[in-house]
DRENBASE-174493 format. One record per atom (N, C-alpha, C): residue number from 0; residue in one letter; atom name; x, y, z. Coordinates in steps of 0.1 Angstrom, whole numbers, plus 5000, padded with zeros to 4 digits. Layout:
<nodes>
> NUM:A:CA:X:Y:Z
...
</nodes>
This chain:
<nodes>
> 0:X:N:4843:8081:5508
> 0:X:CA:4851:8092:5501
> 0:X:C:4841:8105:5503
> 1:X:N:4848:8116:5505
> 1:X:CA:4842:8129:5507
> 1:X:C:4840:8134:5493
> 2:X:N:4829:8131:5486
> 2:X:CA:4827:8135:5472
> 2:X:C:4814:8140:5471
> 3:X:N:4811:8150:5463
> 3:X:CA:4798:8156:5460
> 3:X:C:4797:8158:5446
> 4:X:N:4785:8156:5440
> 4:X:CA:4781:8161:5427
> 4:X:C:4769:8168:5428
> 5:X:N:4770:8181:5421
> 5:X:CA:4757:8190:5420
> 5:X:C:4754:8191:5405
> 6:X:N:4742:8192:5403
> 6:X:CA:4736:8195:5389
> 6:X:C:4726:8207:5391
> 7:X:N:4728:8218:5384
> 7:X:CA:4720:8230:5385
> 7:X:C:4716:8234:5372
> 8:X:N:4703:8233:5370
> 8:X:CA:4697:8236:5356
> 8:X:C:4686:8247:5355
> 9:X:N:4689:8258:5351
> 9:X:CA:4680:8270:5353
> 9:X:C:4678:8276:5338
> 10:X:N:4670:8285:5336
> 10:X:CA:4669:8293:5323
> 10:X:C:4682:8301:5320
> 11:X:N:4691:8302:5330
> 11:X:CA:4702:8310:5327
> 11:X:C:4716:8301:5327
> 12:X:N:4716:8291:5333
> 12:X:CA:4729:8281:5334
> 12:X:C:4725:8267:5335
> 13:X:N:4733:8261:5330
> 13:X:CA:4734:8245:5332
> 13:X:C:4746:8240:5336
> 14:X:N:4747:8235:5348
> 14:X:CA:4761:8234:5355
> 14:X:C:4761:8219:5362
> 15:X:N:4774:8213:5358
> 15:X:CA:4775:8199:5365
> 15:X:C:4788:8202:5372
> 16:X:N:4790:8201:5385
> 16:X:CA:4803:8201:5393
> 16:X:C:4803:8189:5401
> 17:X:N:4817:8184:5403
> 17:X:CA:4820:8174:5411
> 17:X:C:4832:8178:5418
> 18:X:N:4830:8175:5433
> 18:X:CA:4843:8179:5441
> 18:X:C:4846:8167:5450
> 19:X:N:4860:8166:5450
> 19:X:CA:4864:8154:5460
> 19:X:C:4874:8162:5469
> 20:X:N:4870:8162:5482
> 20:X:CA:4878:8169:5491
> 20:X:C:4891:8163:5494
> 21:X:N:4893:8149:5491
> 21:X:CA:4904:8143:5493
> 21:X:C:4913:8139:5483
> 22:X:N:4913:8150:5472
> 22:X:CA:4919:8147:5458
> 22:X:C:4933:8151:5459
> 23:X:N:4939:8153:5448
> 23:X:CA:4953:8157:5447
> 23:X:C:4955:8170:5438
> 24:X:N:4943:8178:5436
> 24:X:CA:4945:8190:5429
> 24:X:C:4941:8188:5413
> 25:X:N:4935:8180:5409
> 25:X:CA:4932:8177:5395
> 25:X:C:4919:8185:5392
> 26:X:N:4920:8192:5381
> 26:X:CA:4908:8202:5377
> 26:X:C:4904:8199:5362
> 27:X:N:4892:8198:5359
> 27:X:CA:4887:8198:5346
> 27:X:C:4877:8209:5347
> 28:X:N:4880:8219:5342
> 28:X:CA:4871:8231:5341
> 28:X:C:4867:8238:5327
> 29:X:N:4854:8239:5325
> 29:X:CA:4849:8244:5314
> 29:X:C:4837:8251:5316
> 30:X:N:4839:8265:5319
> 30:X:CA:4828:8273:5321
> 30:X:C:4824:8285:5311
> 31:X:N:4833:8285:5300
> 31:X:CA:4831:8296:5290
> 31:X:C:4836:8308:5295
> 32:X:N:4841:8311:5308
> 32:X:CA:4846:8323:5312
> 32:X:C:4862:8319:5317
> 33:X:N:4870:8325:5308
> 33:X:CA:4884:8319:5307
> 33:X:C:4891:8322:5321
> 34:X:N:4889:8334:5326
> 34:X:CA:4894:8339:5339
> 34:X:C:4888:8330:5350
> 35:X:N:4875:8327:5350
> 35:X:CA:4871:8318:5361
> 35:X:C:4875:8304:5360
> 36:X:N:4879:8300:5347
> 36:X:CA:4884:8287:5346
> 36:X:C:4899:8286:5351
> 37:X:N:4906:8298:5350
> 37:X:CA:4919:8298:5356
> 37:X:C:4918:8299:5371
> 38:X:N:4909:8306:5377
> 38:X:CA:4907:8308:5393
> 38:X:C:4905:8294:5397
> 39:X:N:4895:8286:5391
> 39:X:CA:4889:8273:5396
> 39:X:C:4901:8263:5396
> 40:X:N:4908:8263:5385
> 40:X:CA:4920:8254:5383
> 40:X:C:4930:8256:5396
> 41:X:N:4934:8270:5399
> 41:X:CA:4943:8271:5409
> 41:X:C:4937:8270:5422
> 42:X:N:4924:8270:5423
> 42:X:CA:4917:8268:5436
> 42:X:C:4918:8253:5439
> 43:X:N:4916:8245:5429
> 43:X:CA:4918:8231:5431
> 43:X:C:4931:8226:5434
> 44:X:N:4940:8231:5427
> 44:X:CA:4956:8228:5431
> 44:X:C:4959:8232:5444
> 45:X:N:4956:8243:5448
> 45:X:CA:4960:8249:5461
> 45:X:C:4952:8242:5472
> 46:X:N:4940:8237:5471
> 46:X:CA:4933:8231:5481
> 46:X:C:4936:8216:5481
> 47:X:N:4943:8211:5471
> 47:X:CA:4943:8195:5469
> 47:X:C:4929:8189:5467
> 48:X:N:4921:8196:5460
> 48:X:CA:4908:8191:5458
> 48:X:C:4908:8187:5443
> 49:X:N:4899:8176:5441
> 49:X:CA:4898:8173:5426
> 49:X:C:4883:8178:5423
> 50:X:N:4885:8187:5411
> 50:X:CA:4872:8196:5408
> 50:X:C:4869:8196:5394
> 51:X:N:4858:8192:5392
> 51:X:CA:4853:8190:5377
> 51:X:C:4840:8201:5376
> 52:X:N:4841:8210:5366
> 52:X:CA:4831:8220:5364
> 52:X:C:4828:8221:5351
> 53:X:N:4816:8218:5345
> 53:X:CA:4812:8219:5333
> 53:X:C:4800:8228:5332
> 54:X:N:4801:8241:5326
> 54:X:CA:4789:8250:5328
> 54:X:C:4786:8257:5315
> 55:X:N:4775:8258:5312
> 55:X:CA:4770:8266:5301
> 55:X:C:4761:8277:5306
> 56:X:N:4763:8290:5302
> 56:X:CA:4756:8300:5307
> 56:X:C:4751:8309:5296
> 57:X:N:4744:8320:5300
> 57:X:CA:4739:8330:5290
> 57:X:C:4750:8340:5288
> 58:X:N:4761:8336:5283
> 58:X:CA:4772:8345:5282
> 58:X:C:4770:8356:5271
> 59:X:N:4760:8356:5263
> 59:X:CA:4756:8365:5254
> 59:X:C:4751:8377:5260
> 60:X:N:4747:8376:5274
> 60:X:CA:4744:8386:5282
> 60:X:C:4755:8392:5289
> 61:X:N:4761:8384:5299
> 61:X:CA:4775:8388:5304
> 61:X:C:4778:8374:5312
> 62:X:N:4788:8375:5320
> 62:X:CA:4793:8364:5328
> 62:X:C:4787:8362:5341
> 63:X:N:4778:8372:5345
> 63:X:CA:4775:8372:5358
> 63:X:C:4767:8359:5364
> 64:X:N:4757:8355:5356
> 64:X:CA:4748:8343:5361
> 64:X:C:4758:8331:5361
> 65:X:N:4768:8329:5352
> 65:X:CA:4776:8318:5351
> 65:X:C:4785:8318:5364
> 66:X:N:4792:8329:5368
> 66:X:CA:4799:8331:5377
> 66:X:C:4793:8328:5392
> 67:X:N:4782:8335:5392
> 67:X:CA:4775:8334:5407
> 67:X:C:4769:8319:5407
> 68:X:N:4764:8313:5397
> 68:X:CA:4758:8300:5398
> 68:X:C:4770:8289:5401
> 69:X:N:4781:8290:5395
> 69:X:CA:4792:8282:5398
> 69:X:C:4795:8283:5413
> 70:X:N:4796:8295:5417
> 70:X:CA:4798:8296:5432
> 70:X:C:4788:8288:5441
> 71:X:N:4776:8291:5436
> 71:X:CA:4765:8285:5444
> 71:X:C:4767:8269:5446
> 72:X:N:4770:8264:5432
> 72:X:CA:4772:8249:5433
> 72:X:C:4784:8246:5440
> 73:X:N:4795:8253:5440
> 73:X:CA:4806:8248:5447
> 73:X:C:4805:8247:5463
> 74:X:N:4796:8259:5467
> 74:X:CA:4792:8258:5481
> 74:X:C:4783:8248:5486
> 75:X:N:4772:8244:5476
> 75:X:CA:4767:8232:5478
> 75:X:C:4773:8219:5479
> 76:X:N:4783:8218:5469
> 76:X:CA:4791:8206:5471
> 76:X:C:4801:8205:5483
> 77:X:N:4805:8216:5487
> 77:X:CA:4812:8217:5500
> 77:X:C:4804:8212:5510
> 78:X:N:4792:8216:5514
> 78:X:CA:4784:8211:5523
> 78:X:C:4780:8198:5524
> 79:X:N:4777:8192:5511
> 79:X:CA:4774:8179:5509
> 79:X:C:4786:8170:5511
> 80:X:N:4798:8174:5506
> 80:X:CA:4810:8165:5507
> 80:X:C:4815:8164:5522
> 81:X:N:4813:8175:5529
> 81:X:CA:4819:8174:5543
> 81:X:C:4811:8169:5554
> 82:X:N:4798:8166:5550
> 82:X:CA:4789:8158:5556
> 82:X:C:4786:8164:5571
> 83:X:N:4785:8156:5581
> 83:X:CA:4782:8161:5595
> 83:X:C:4794:8170:5601
> 84:X:N:4806:8167:5596
> 84:X:CA:4817:8175:5600
> 84:X:C:4824:8168:5611
> 85:X:N:4819:8157:5614
> 85:X:CA:4827:8150:5625
> 85:X:C:4843:8149:5621
> 86:X:N:4851:8152:5631
> 86:X:CA:4864:8148:5629
> 86:X:C:4873:8158:5622
> 87:X:N:4866:8170:5617
> 87:X:CA:4874:8179:5608
> 87:X:C:4879:8190:5617
> 88:X:N:4888:8198:5612
> 88:X:CA:4893:8209:5619
> 88:X:C:4883:8220:5620
> 89:X:N:4874:8223:5611
> 89:X:CA:4863:8233:5612
> 89:X:C:4869:8246:5607
> 90:X:N:4879:8251:5614
> 90:X:CA:4885:8265:5609
> 90:X:C:4896:8264:5601
> 91:X:N:4898:8274:5593
> 91:X:CA:4909:8276:5584
> 91:X:C:4913:8290:5583
> 92:X:N:4926:8292:5579
> 92:X:CA:4930:8306:5577
> 92:X:C:4944:8304:5568
> 93:X:N:4945:8316:5560
> 93:X:CA:4958:8315:5552
> 93:X:C:4960:8330:5549
> 94:X:N:4972:8334:5551
> 94:X:CA:4976:8347:5545
> 94:X:C:4987:8346:5533
> 95:X:N:4982:8351:5522
> 95:X:CA:4989:8347:5510
> 95:X:C:4995:8360:5503
> 96:X:N:5009:8359:5501
> 96:X:CA:5014:8370:5492
> 96:X:C:5013:8368:5477
> 97:X:N:5012:8376:5469
> 97:X:CA:5013:8375:5455
> 97:X:C:5018:8388:5448
> 98:X:N:5032:8387:5447
> 98:X:CA:5038:8400:5442
> 98:X:C:5034:8412:5450
> 99:X:N:5027:8422:5446
> 99:X:CA:5024:8434:5453
> 99:X:C:5013:8433:5464
> 100:X:N:5006:8422:5461
> 100:X:CA:4995:8418:5470
> 100:X:C:4996:8411:5481
> 101:X:N:4987:8412:5492
> 101:X:CA:4985:8406:5504
> 101:X:C:4972:8404:5507
> 102:X:N:4968:8390:5509
> 102:X:CA:4954:8387:5512
> 102:X:C:4954:8377:5524
> 103:X:N:4944:8379:5533
> 103:X:CA:4941:8368:5544
> 103:X:C:4927:8365:5541
> 104:X:N:4925:8350:5543
> 104:X:CA:4912:8345:5544
> 104:X:C:4910:8337:5557
> 105:X:N:4899:8339:5565
> 105:X:CA:4897:8332:5576
> 105:X:C:4884:8327:5575
> 106:X:N:4881:8314:5578
> 106:X:CA:4867:8308:5576
> 106:X:C:4864:8298:5587
> 107:X:N:4852:8297:5588
> 107:X:CA:4846:8286:5599
> 107:X:C:4834:8280:5593
> 108:X:N:4836:8266:5591
> 108:X:CA:4824:8257:5586
> 108:X:C:4813:8256:5598
> 109:X:N:4808:8268:5601
> 109:X:CA:4799:8269:5613
> 109:X:C:4785:8264:5611
> 110:X:N:4781:8263:5600
> 110:X:CA:4767:8261:5596
> 110:X:C:4759:8272:5596
> 111:X:N:4765:8284:5597
> 111:X:CA:4759:8297:5596
> 111:X:C:4767:8307:5586
> 112:X:N:4759:8311:5576
> 112:X:CA:4767:8316:5564
> 112:X:C:4767:8332:5569
> 113:X:N:4779:8338:5566
> 113:X:CA:4781:8351:5569
> 113:X:C:4795:8354:5560
> 114:X:N:4794:8367:5555
> 114:X:CA:4808:8370:5546
> 114:X:C:4809:8383:5550
> 115:X:N:4823:8386:5553
> 115:X:CA:4828:8399:5555
> 115:X:C:4839:8401:5543
> 116:X:N:4837:8409:5535
> 116:X:CA:4845:8413:5523
> 116:X:C:4851:8425:5523
> 117:X:N:4864:8427:5525
> 117:X:CA:4872:8438:5525
> 117:X:C:4884:8437:5514
> 118:X:N:4880:8440:5502
> 118:X:CA:4890:8441:5491
> 118:X:C:4886:8453:5481
> 119:X:N:4895:8461:5481
> 119:X:CA:4894:8472:5471
> 119:X:C:4903:8469:5459
> 120:X:N:4895:8470:5447
> 120:X:CA:4904:8466:5436
> 120:X:C:4897:8475:5423
> 121:X:N:4905:8477:5413
> 121:X:CA:4901:8483:5402
> 121:X:C:4889:8476:5395
> 122:X:N:4878:8483:5391
> 122:X:CA:4868:8477:5383
> 122:X:C:4872:8477:5368
> 123:X:N:4876:8464:5366
> 123:X:CA:4883:8461:5353
> 123:X:C:4875:8448:5347
> 124:X:N:4877:8447:5333
> 124:X:CA:4874:8434:5326
> 124:X:C:4887:8425:5325
> 125:X:N:4886:8414:5329
> 125:X:CA:4896:8404:5328
> 125:X:C:4891:8393:5320
> 126:X:N:4892:8397:5306
> 126:X:CA:4885:8388:5297
> 126:X:C:4871:8391:5297
> 127:X:N:4863:8379:5299
> 127:X:CA:4848:8382:5301
> 127:X:C:4845:8383:5316
> 128:X:N:4854:8384:5324
> 128:X:CA:4850:8385:5337
> 128:X:C:4854:8398:5345
> 129:X:N:4843:8405:5348
> 129:X:CA:4843:8418:5355
> 129:X:C:4848:8416:5369
> 130:X:N:4856:8424:5374
> 130:X:CA:4863:8421:5388
> 130:X:C:4854:8422:5399
> 131:X:N:4842:8428:5398
> 131:X:CA:4832:8427:5411
> 131:X:C:4826:8413:5411
> 132:X:N:4827:8405:5400
> 132:X:CA:4820:8392:5400
> 132:X:C:4830:8383:5411
> 133:X:N:4841:8386:5415
> 133:X:CA:4848:8378:5425
> 133:X:C:4840:8378:5438
> 134:X:N:4836:8390:5443
> 134:X:CA:4827:8390:5454
> 134:X:C:4815:8381:5453
> 135:X:N:4808:8383:5441
> 135:X:CA:4795:8376:5439
> 135:X:C:4799:8362:5439
> 136:X:N:4810:8356:5433
> 136:X:CA:4813:8342:5434
> 136:X:C:4814:8337:5447
> 137:X:N:4822:8343:5457
> 137:X:CA:4825:8339:5470
> 137:X:C:4813:8342:5478
> 138:X:N:4803:8351:5475
> 138:X:CA:4790:8350:5481
> 138:X:C:4782:8340:5480
> 139:X:N:4782:8333:5467
> 139:X:CA:4774:8322:5465
> 139:X:C:4780:8310:5472
> 140:X:N:4794:8309:5473
> 140:X:CA:4800:8298:5480
> 140:X:C:4797:8299:5492
> 141:X:N:4799:8312:5500
> 141:X:CA:4797:8313:5515
> 141:X:C:4781:8310:5519
> 142:X:N:4771:8314:5511
> 142:X:CA:4758:8313:5515
> 142:X:C:4753:8297:5515
> 143:X:N:4759:8290:5505
> 143:X:CA:4755:8276:5502
> 143:X:C:4766:8265:5511
> 144:X:N:4777:8271:5515
> 144:X:CA:4786:8262:5521
> 144:X:C:4782:8264:5536
> 145:X:N:4774:8273:5539
> 145:X:CA:4769:8276:5553
> 145:X:C:4781:8279:5563
> 146:X:N:4790:8288:5557
> 146:X:CA:4803:8291:5565
> 146:X:C:4803:8306:5568
> 147:X:N:4812:8307:5579
> 147:X:CA:4817:8323:5580
> 147:X:C:4828:8324:5570
> 148:X:N:4828:8334:5563
> 148:X:CA:4840:8336:5553
> 148:X:C:4845:8352:5555
> 149:X:N:4856:8353:5560
> 149:X:CA:4862:8366:5562
> 149:X:C:4874:8370:5551
> 150:X:N:4873:8379:5543
> 150:X:CA:4883:8382:5533
> 150:X:C:4888:8396:5536
> 151:X:N:4904:8397:5538
> 151:X:CA:4908:8409:5540
> 151:X:C:4919:8411:5530
> 152:X:N:4919:8421:5521
> 152:X:CA:4930:8424:5511
> 152:X:C:4939:8436:5519
> 153:X:N:4949:8432:5523
> 153:X:CA:4958:8442:5531
> 153:X:C:4962:8452:5522
> 154:X:N:4967:8450:5510
> 154:X:CA:4972:8458:5501
> 154:X:C:4972:8451:5488
> 155:X:N:4973:8460:5477
> 155:X:CA:4975:8454:5464
> 155:X:C:4968:8464:5453
> 156:X:N:4974:8464:5440
> 156:X:CA:4966:8472:5431
> 156:X:C:4964:8465:5417
> 157:X:N:4970:8454:5415
> 157:X:CA:4968:8446:5404
> 157:X:C:4954:8438:5405
> 158:X:N:4945:8441:5397
> 158:X:CA:4931:8433:5400
> 158:X:C:4933:8419:5399
> 159:X:N:4940:8414:5387
> 159:X:CA:4944:8399:5385
> 159:X:C:4951:8394:5398
> 160:X:N:4961:8400:5403
> 160:X:CA:4968:8395:5415
> 160:X:C:4959:8394:5426
> 161:X:N:4951:8404:5429
> 161:X:CA:4942:8404:5440
> 161:X:C:4932:8394:5439
> 162:X:N:4926:8389:5430
> 162:X:CA:4917:8381:5427
> 162:X:C:4921:8365:5428
> 163:X:N:4934:8366:5422
> 163:X:CA:4942:8352:5423
> 163:X:C:4946:8350:5437
> 164:X:N:4950:8359:5444
> 164:X:CA:4955:8358:5459
> 164:X:C:4941:8353:5466
> 165:X:N:4930:8359:5464
> 165:X:CA:4918:8355:5472
> 165:X:C:4915:8341:5469
> 166:X:N:4916:8335:5456
> 166:X:CA:4911:8322:5453
> 166:X:C:4923:8312:5460
> 167:X:N:4935:8316:5459
> 167:X:CA:4945:8306:5464
> 167:X:C:4944:8306:5480
> 168:X:N:4942:8318:5488
> 168:X:CA:4942:8318:5501
> 168:X:C:4929:8310:5505
> 169:X:N:4918:8311:5498
> 169:X:CA:4904:8307:5501
> 169:X:C:4907:8290:5500
> 170:X:N:4914:8286:5489
> 170:X:CA:4916:8272:5487
> 170:X:C:4926:8266:5500
> 171:X:N:4935:8274:5503
> 171:X:CA:4944:8270:5514
> 171:X:C:4937:8269:5529
> 172:X:N:4928:8279:5530
> 172:X:CA:4921:8279:5542
> 172:X:C:4910:8268:5544
> 173:X:N:4903:8264:5532
> 173:X:CA:4893:8256:5531
> 173:X:C:4900:8241:5532
> 174:X:N:4911:8239:5526
> 174:X:CA:4919:8227:5528
> 174:X:C:4924:8224:5543
> 175:X:N:4926:8233:5550
> 175:X:CA:4928:8234:5564
> 175:X:C:4916:8230:5572
> 176:X:N:4907:8236:5568
> 176:X:CA:4892:8234:5576
> 176:X:C:4887:8222:5575
> 177:X:N:4887:8215:5563
> 177:X:CA:4881:8202:5560
> 177:X:C:4891:8190:5563
> 178:X:N:4903:8194:5567
> 178:X:CA:4912:8182:5570
> 178:X:C:4908:8176:5584
> 179:X:N:4909:8162:5585
> 179:X:CA:4906:8155:5597
> 179:X:C:4916:8159:5608
> 180:X:N:4911:8161:5621
> 180:X:CA:4919:8164:5630
> 180:X:C:4921:8151:5639
> 181:X:N:4933:8146:5640
> 181:X:CA:4935:8131:5646
> 181:X:C:4933:8132:5662
> 182:X:N:4931:8144:5666
> 182:X:CA:4928:8145:5681
> 182:X:C:4913:8145:5685
> 183:X:N:4906:8147:5674
> 183:X:CA:4891:8149:5678
> 183:X:C:4884:8139:5667
> 184:X:N:4874:8133:5673
> 184:X:CA:4867:8122:5664
> 184:X:C:4853:8127:5663
> 185:X:N:4847:8136:5672
> 185:X:CA:4833:8140:5671
> 185:X:C:4831:8153:5663
> 186:X:N:4820:8158:5666
> 186:X:CA:4815:8171:5659
> 186:X:C:4824:8182:5665
> 187:X:N:4833:8191:5660
> 187:X:CA:4840:8201:5667
> 187:X:C:4833:8211:5671
> 188:X:N:4823:8209:5679
> 188:X:CA:4814:8221:5685
> 188:X:C:4808:8215:5698
> 189:X:N:4807:8224:5709
> 189:X:CA:4802:8219:5722
> 189:X:C:4786:8218:5719
> 190:X:N:4782:8223:5710
> 190:X:CA:4768:8221:5707
> 190:X:C:4764:8208:5703
> 191:X:N:4772:8200:5697
> 191:X:CA:4772:8188:5692
> 191:X:C:4767:8186:5678
> 192:X:N:4764:8200:5672
> 192:X:CA:4762:8199:5658
> 192:X:C:4767:8212:5652
> 193:X:N:4769:8212:5636
> 193:X:CA:4774:8222:5631
> 193:X:C:4764:8224:5618
> 194:X:N:4752:8221:5619
> 194:X:CA:4742:8223:5608
> 194:X:C:4731:8235:5613
> 195:X:N:4725:8241:5604
> 195:X:CA:4715:8251:5606
> 195:X:C:4704:8245:5614
</nodes>
């Protein structure tokens, strides 16, 4: 089974995260940040991943450390669960409409972290979640999943819709990338490895 568990304990956050890449979209999420819980729940559903996240953070300061550290843990879990990447598709992409918003995510589980983020949105509070935290979350995922991650918001003006579209498109693109390719059995690279 392609399953990973990550435990992260710092002076700022205590996080337990479990990811099953071959799940059915079951989510058990408790981060203390309601909007993040909502995003992770729909991420699991649209990726067909089983995801458990239990996080306690220094929310008396703000949500930044919790959101960023959950992203780090999710990236680490992706790296661990996908293993040596033999037989996977490696690349994934998805263009997702949500009401007035259109978002494209393209990614490569290359073993080399790089993030290109092109999304303009209002700087707003969505509950305890400040909208710039969406970029921080995905930077944490990208760096620790060792992937190329390109996000383009073509248009949109509702911050909730933009961020939700980003999480859904990312889930769909990751779902494609980690799927097994029946035509390829080895590492999907002419180098023979997809690790740093």
